[in-house]
Each structure stands twice: as C-alpha cells, then as structure tokens.
C-alpha positions in Angstrom: 0.0 0.0 0.0 2.8 2.5 0.9 4.2 2.7 -2.6 0.8 3.3 -4.1 0.2 6.4 -2.0 3.8 7.5 -1.7 3.9 6.8 2.1 6.6 5.7 4.5 6.1 2.6 6.5 7.1 3.0 10.2 7.5 -0.2 12.2 7.1 -0.2 15.9 9.1 -3.4 16.1 12.0 -1.8 14.2 11.9 1.4 16.3 11.7 -0.7 19.5 14.8 -2.7 18.5 16.7 0.4 17.6 15.9 2.3 20.8 15.6 -0.4 23.5 18.1 -3.2 23.9 16.0 -5.5 26.1 12.3 -4.7 25.8 9.9 -5.7 28.5 6.9 -4.6 26.5 5.6 -2.4 29.3 3.1 0.4 28.9 5.8 3.1 29.3 7.8 1.5 26.6 4.8 1.4 24.2 4.2 5.1 24.8 7.9 5.9 24.2 7.9 3.9 21.0 4.7 5.6 19.7 6.1 9.1 20.7 9.2 8.3 18.7 7.2 7.1 15.7 5.2 10.4 15.8 8.4 12.4 16.0 9.8 10.6 13.0 6.6 11.3 11.1 6.6 15.0 12.1 10.2 15.5 11.1 9.7 13.7 7.8 6.7 16.0 7.0 8.6 19.1 7.9 11.6 18.1 5.8 9.4 17.4 2.8 7.5 20.7 3.0 8.2 22.9 0.0 6.4 25.6 -1.8 3.7 26.5 0.8 3.1 29.6 2.9 4.5 28.2 6.2 7.8 29.2 7.6 7.8 26.2 9.9 10.8 24.0 9.8 12.7 21.8 12.2 14.0 24.8 14.2 10.5 26.2 14.6 9.3 22.7 15.6 11.9 22.6 18.4 10.8 26.0 19.7 7.1 25.1 19.6 7.8 21.7 21.3 9.3 23.6 24.3 6.0 25.5 24.6 3.8 22.4 24.2 1.2 21.6 26.8 -0.5 18.2 26.8 -4.2 18.1 26.3 -6.0 17.9 29.6 -8.7 15.2 29.1 -11.0 16.9 31.6 -11.1 20.1 29.6 -13.2 20.6 26.6 -11.2 20.1 23.4 -11.5 18.9 19.8 -9.0 17.2 17.6 -8.8 18.6 14.1 -7.1 16.5 11.4 -5.4 18.9 9.0 -4.9 16.3 6.4 -8.7 16.2 5.7 -10.3 18.1 2.8 -10.2 21.8 3.6 -14.0 22.1 3.5 -14.5 19.5 6.3 -12.7 21.2 9.1 -14.4 24.6 9.1 -17.8 22.9 9.5 -16.4 20.6 12.2 -15.0 23.6 14.1 -18.1 25.6 13.7 -20.3 22.8 15.1 -17.9 22.3 18.0 -17.9 26.0 18.9 -21.6 26.4 18.8 -22.6 23.1 20.4 -24.5 23.3 23.6 -22.6 22.8 26.8 -22.7 19.2 28.0 
C-alpha cells in the first residue's frame, strides 16, 4: 500500500529494537515507541515541506515543542485532522464551537 500512496512505513518493532536493547513490552515502553514514531513522522513531514506559505521547519518545531502543553482530558477540546479536505474542518470547528454545553 505504501508505494501506491507514496507513504513511508514506520514499524514499531524496528523502532523498538533500535531504541531499546532489552524490551519488557511495558506500557511506558509502548508510549515511548509511539512518541518516537510520531516524532519521525513530524520530522519527515517538515523536511518534505516545500512551496507553501508556512515558515515552519525543524527549528520552529523545536521552539514550539518547548511551549507544548499536553491536552487535559478533563477540559473541553476537539482534535482537528489537518490532512482532511479543507471544506470539512471549518464545519467541524463551527459545530464544535456552537454546540450546547454538556
């Protein structure tokens, strides 16, 4: 599938073997591996970015990461997938903003 859509395959097993010499397959290790996988994907996306309006690059990512605050599950929030069609997200955001308080 990856070659058909010009995608990169990231393997948790490969990343685990490269980062952890003796894995115990614990919950903390799994989170670490998935965080590493996400970081690889973010870096690949930033390196491949060309010809758009954004100035964001690896240096900007590093600065933003220092300011990052994790989502507090108890607070109201919505996840927006910026890879979706640009017509979908504005409607999703509008619905989220104007929904009645739960």
